[in-house]
C-alpha positions in Angstrom: 23.8 -19.7 5.5 20.7 -19.8 8.3 18.6 -22.8 8.7 15.2 -22.0 6.7 11.7 -23.5 7.2 8.5 -23.2 6.0 5.2 -22.1 7.5 1.7 -22.0 6.4 -0.2 -18.5 6.7 -3.4 -17.6 6.0 -4.1 -14.1 4.3 -7.6 -13.8 3.2 -8.5 -17.1 3.6 -6.1 -18.6 1.2 -2.9 -20.6 2.8 0.2 -19.7 1.4 3.5 -21.7 2.4 6.3 -19.0 3.1 9.8 -19.6 3.8 11.7 -17.7 6.9 14.7 -18.3 8.7 14.2 -20.6 11.5 13.3 -18.6 14.9 11.4 -16.0 12.9 8.2 -18.1 12.2 6.3 -16.3 14.9 7.1 -12.9 13.7 5.5 -14.0 10.4 2.5 -15.3 11.9 2.1 -12.1 13.3 2.8 -10.1 10.7 -0.1 -12.1 8.6 -2.6 -11.6 11.4 -1.6 -7.9 10.8 -2.3 -7.9 7.3 -5.5 -10.0 7.8 -6.7 -7.2 10.4 -6.2 -4.5 8.1 -8.3 -6.8 5.3 -11.3 -7.3 7.6 -11.1 -3.8 8.3 -11.2 -2.7 4.6 -14.1 -5.3 3.8 -16.2 -4.1 6.6 -15.8 -0.4 5.3 -15.7 -1.0 1.3 -17.8 -3.9 0.7 -17.1 -6.0 -2.5 -13.9 -5.6 -4.0 -11.6 -7.4 -6.1 -9.2 -9.4 -4.2 -6.5 -7.8 -5.9 -7.6 -4.3 -5.4 -8.1 -5.6 -1.7 -4.5 -6.4 -1.4 -3.3 -3.5 -3.3 -4.9 -1.4 -0.7 -3.8 -3.4 2.4 -0.5 -3.0 1.3 -0.8 1.0 0.9 -1.9 0.8 4.5 0.6 -0.9 6.1 3.2 0.8 4.4 1.4 4.2 5.4 1.8 3.2 9.0 5.3 2.1 8.4 6.1 5.8 7.2 4.0 7.2 10.3 6.1 5.1 12.7 9.2 6.1 11.2 10.7 2.9 12.1 13.6 1.6 10.1 13.0 -1.5 8.1 15.0 -4.6 10.3 18.3 -4.5 8.9 18.6 -8.3 9.7 17.1 -8.9 6.1 19.7 -9.0 3.4 19.1 -7.9 0.1 18.6 -11.5 -1.5 16.0 -12.3 1.0 14.1 -8.7 -0.1 14.4 -9.9 -3.7 13.0 -13.4 -3.0 10.0 -11.7 -1.2 9.4 -9.4 -3.9 9.3 -12.0 -6.3 7.5 -14.0 -4.4 4.6 -11.5 -4.1 4.8 -10.7 -7.7 3.9 -14.1 -8.3 0.9 -14.1 -5.9 -0.4 -10.9 -7.4 0.1 -12.4 -10.9 -2.1 -15.6 -9.9 -4.6 -13.6 -7.8 -5.2 -11.4 -11.0 -5.4 -14.4 -13.6 -7.8 -16.0 -10.9 -9.9 -12.5 -10.7 -10.1 -12.5 -14.6 -11.4 -16.1 -14.6 -14.2 -15.1 -12.1 -15.3 -12.1 -14.3 -15.6 -14.1 -17.1 -18.2 -16.5 -15.8 
């Protein structure tokens, strides 16, 4: 099994520890920068929107860019890594929704 390292990335002002394969740290950091660029662009256009909605819109824009470029997904990822990422992202989205609901109730 490849050695794994944890990298702290910041997305929309929140820092997350993310585990990746050693050597992929720079790519992960660059990916987070791309996500933040889209978030900044959306924020400047759409004003105040909830974080969950903002991240969903960001995901759609990045997926659309991937489709437009018709680049195949990196085949170095295995199903376990993809599943782990999807589960991690789902947990983050659930937490963000809980925080958003708490803020809405204040």
